[in-house]
C-alpha positions in Angstrom: 104.4 80.0 166.6 101.6 77.5 166.8 102.4 74.4 168.8 101.9 71.5 165.9 101.0 71.1 162.5 100.4 68.0 159.9 100.8 68.2 156.7 100.2 65.8 154.3 97.9 62.9 153.0 95.3 60.4 154.2 97.9 59.7 156.7 97.9 62.9 158.2 94.1 63.2 158.1 93.9 60.4 160.6 97.3 61.5 162.7 94.6 64.9 162.8 91.4 63.4 163.9 93.7 61.7 167.0 95.4 65.1 167.8 92.6 67.4 167.5 94.9 70.3 169.2 97.0 70.7 166.2 96.3 72.8 162.9 95.8 70.0 159.8 96.6 70.7 156.2 95.9 67.5 154.8 93.8 65.6 151.7 93.3 62.0 150.7 95.1 60.7 147.9 96.9 64.2 147.3 100.5 64.1 145.7 103.3 65.9 146.6 103.5 68.0 143.5 99.5 69.3 144.1 100.5 69.4 147.9 102.5 72.5 146.9 100.2 73.9 144.7 97.0 73.8 146.8 98.3 74.3 150.3 99.6 77.6 152.2 100.4 76.3 156.0 102.0 78.4 158.9 105.8 77.7 158.2 106.2 77.9 161.9 105.4 75.3 164.5 107.1 73.3 167.7 106.1 70.2 166.2 105.4 69.2 162.5 104.6 65.6 161.2 104.4 65.0 157.4 103.0 62.1 155.4 103.5 62.8 151.9 104.9 60.9 149.0 103.3 57.4 148.7 100.6 58.7 146.0 103.5 60.1 143.9 103.3 58.8 140.4 106.7 57.5 138.9 107.0 61.2 136.9 106.6 63.1 140.0 109.7 64.5 141.6 109.0 63.1 144.9 112.1 63.8 146.5 112.8 67.7 144.8 109.4 68.6 146.2 109.8 67.3 149.8 112.7 69.0 150.2 111.4 72.1 149.4 108.1 71.7 151.3 110.9 70.8 154.4 113.0 73.9 153.4 109.9 76.0 153.9 109.2 75.0 157.6 111.0 76.0 161.1 110.3 73.6 163.8 111.7 72.5 166.8 111.0 68.8 165.6 110.0 67.1 162.6 108.5 63.8 162.2 108.0 62.2 158.5 105.7 59.4 158.4 107.5 56.9 156.1 104.8 55.2 154.4 104.3 51.0 154.5 104.9 50.9 150.7 106.2 52.8 147.8 110.2 52.9 147.2 110.8 56.1 146.1 108.8 57.8 148.6 110.4 55.7 151.7 113.8 56.6 150.2 112.7 60.4 149.6 111.7 60.3 153.1 114.8 59.1 154.5 117.1 61.2 152.2 115.0 64.6 153.5 115.2 63.5 157.0 118.9 62.7 157.6 119.8 66.2 155.4 117.4 68.1 158.0 118.1 66.1 160.9 114.3 65.2 161.5 112.8 62.2 163.1 111.0 59.3 161.1 108.3 57.0 162.3 107.7 53.7 160.0 104.2 53.3 159.5 104.7 50.2 158.1 104.1 48.2 161.5 100.8 49.6 162.1 99.1 49.4 158.8 96.1 47.3 157.8 95.6 44.8 154.7 96.0 47.5 152.3 99.6 48.3 153.7 99.1 52.2 154.1 96.6 52.6 156.5 97.2 52.0 160.1 93.8 51.2 162.3 92.3 53.2 165.4 94.8 52.0 167.2 97.9 52.5 164.9 96.5 56.4 164.5 96.5 56.4 168.2 99.9 55.1 168.5 101.0 57.7 166.1 99.5 60.4 167.7 101.2 59.6 171.1 104.8 59.3 169.1 104.3 62.6 168.1 102.7 64.0 170.9 105.7 63.1 173.2 108.7 64.5 171.2 110.2 61.0 171.9 108.9 58.9 169.1 110.6 57.6 165.6 113.8 57.4 164.7 117.2 59.7 163.2 117.5 58.0 159.8 120.0 54.9 160.1 119.2 54.2 163.7 116.6 50.7 164.5 113.5 51.6 164.8 110.8 50.4 166.7 110.6 46.9 169.0 107.5 48.0 171.1 104.8 48.5 168.1 102.9 45.1 168.2 101.7 43.9 164.7 99.4 45.6 162.6 95.7 44.1 163.2 94.4 41.9 160.3 90.7 43.8 160.7 90.7 47.6 159.9 88.8 49.0 162.8 87.0 52.1 162.1 87.8 55.3 164.5 85.8 58.3 165.6 85.9 60.7 162.8 85.5 64.4 163.0 83.9 66.0 160.2 85.7 68.6 158.7 84.5 70.6 155.5 86.4 69.7 152.2 88.3 66.9 153.7 87.9 63.5 152.6 88.2 60.5 155.4 89.2 57.1 155.1 87.5 55.0 156.6 89.1 51.7 155.9 89.7 49.4 152.8 86.3 49.4 151.8 84.9 53.0 152.8 85.9 56.8 151.7 83.3 59.5 153.3 80.7 56.6 153.3 80.9 55.6 149.7 82.6 52.0 148.9 86.0 51.7 147.4 86.6 49.6 144.1 89.0 46.7 144.7 92.2 47.0 143.8 93.4 45.1 140.5 95.0 41.5 141.1 98.7 42.3 140.8 100.3 41.0 137.7 103.6 38.9 138.3 106.0 38.7 135.4 
């Protein structure tokens, strides 16, 4: 049994960088369907941290995929990183965490301007909460009173280069390349 396993998307990459003692199986921008096809990780760990669902489109069965992933894991404690946006993913994460009596850490209070990714301090906070074994909340209970509001400015964090893994370095930089701006929201 390995001590720590981090699974998922760009949030998992960030937490994995803040917790170098963990095995991290993550890829920036991956959705739940693709994750289940590509990654084959150990199925036993003392602690598992999962961040998936925020990159799913409406035609992906997020809850079904997350349940399938969770059924294949054995751990003393499992943390789900609840995405700051994407209502379908938030609902699915709560449902699975409730079903398996896992813990949930709401990332929303830690996110920057994109409402998805924390800054360096946020990733450090997530790593700390998952390291101590005390972080998060059981679904249906109140969450965080101790998290400061997110910084309006994204601060880059030290990056450990991992071959084949894309690294999010703020709202304007992915692997050192500019990220095109998001299209404006259309209000109907």
